[in-house]
C-alpha positions in Angstrom: -0.3 112.5 95.7 -0.7 115.8 98.2 -2.6 114.2 101.4 -2.5 117.7 102.8 -1.4 118.9 106.0 -2.7 117.9 109.7 -1.1 120.6 112.0 -3.3 122.4 114.4 -2.3 125.5 116.0 -4.0 126.3 119.3 -5.8 129.9 119.8 -5.6 131.0 116.3 -6.8 134.4 117.4 -3.7 135.1 119.7 -1.8 134.4 117.3 -3.0 137.0 114.8 -3.0 139.1 117.7 0.4 138.9 118.7 1.5 139.3 115.1 -0.1 142.6 114.8 1.6 144.1 117.8 4.6 142.2 117.7 7.9 144.2 116.9 10.8 141.8 117.2 11.4 140.3 113.9 12.6 137.2 115.2 9.3 136.5 116.9 7.2 137.9 113.8 9.0 134.9 111.5 7.3 132.5 114.0 3.9 133.9 114.3 4.2 134.2 110.6 5.2 130.7 109.9 1.8 130.2 112.3 -0.7 132.4 110.6 0.4 130.9 107.1 -0.6 127.5 108.8 -3.7 128.7 109.8 -4.7 130.9 106.9 -3.8 128.8 103.9 -5.9 126.3 102.6 -5.1 122.4 104.1 -4.1 121.6 100.4 -0.9 123.5 100.9 1.8 121.5 102.8 4.0 122.6 105.6 6.6 121.8 103.3 5.4 123.9 100.2 5.0 126.7 103.1 8.6 126.1 104.9 10.0 126.5 101.3 8.3 129.7 100.7 9.5 130.9 103.8 13.1 129.5 103.4 13.2 127.8 107.1 13.9 123.9 107.8 10.4 121.8 108.7 12.8 120.8 111.5 12.8 124.4 113.0 8.8 125.1 112.0 7.9 121.7 113.8 10.1 123.7 116.7 7.7 126.4 116.5 4.8 124.9 116.3 5.5 123.1 119.2 6.9 126.1 121.0 3.6 127.9 120.5 1.8 124.8 121.6 3.4 124.5 125.1 3.6 128.5 125.3 0.2 129.1 123.8 0.2 132.3 126.3 3.4 134.0 125.7 4.8 133.8 122.0 7.8 135.6 123.8 9.1 132.2 124.6 9.4 131.3 121.0 12.1 133.7 120.7 15.6 132.6 121.1 17.6 132.8 124.1 20.5 134.9 124.9 23.6 132.5 126.4 23.1 134.4 129.7 19.6 133.3 130.1 20.3 129.4 129.1 23.2 129.2 131.6 21.3 130.4 134.8 22.4 128.0 137.0 25.7 127.0 135.7 28.8 128.3 137.9 31.5 129.8 135.8 34.8 128.1 135.3 
């Protein structure tokens, strides 16, 4: 029983443009996942795509959510450095 996937990735042309131009490997991996979701037939499940890329499904959902939230800048999918995440905190 394979119901297929129903995951929508908005702004598909932007995924391909950024994938072609991106040099950061971490961001390219995220864009590759999004591109596979867009390009592969609906019969291929997200679980199968994740297994092929050796990433957990939970991570894939985080990346998809990040793209939906920050569709204009795929850099927002990139991992943040510790200094960027704690800007408002005072050192102890």
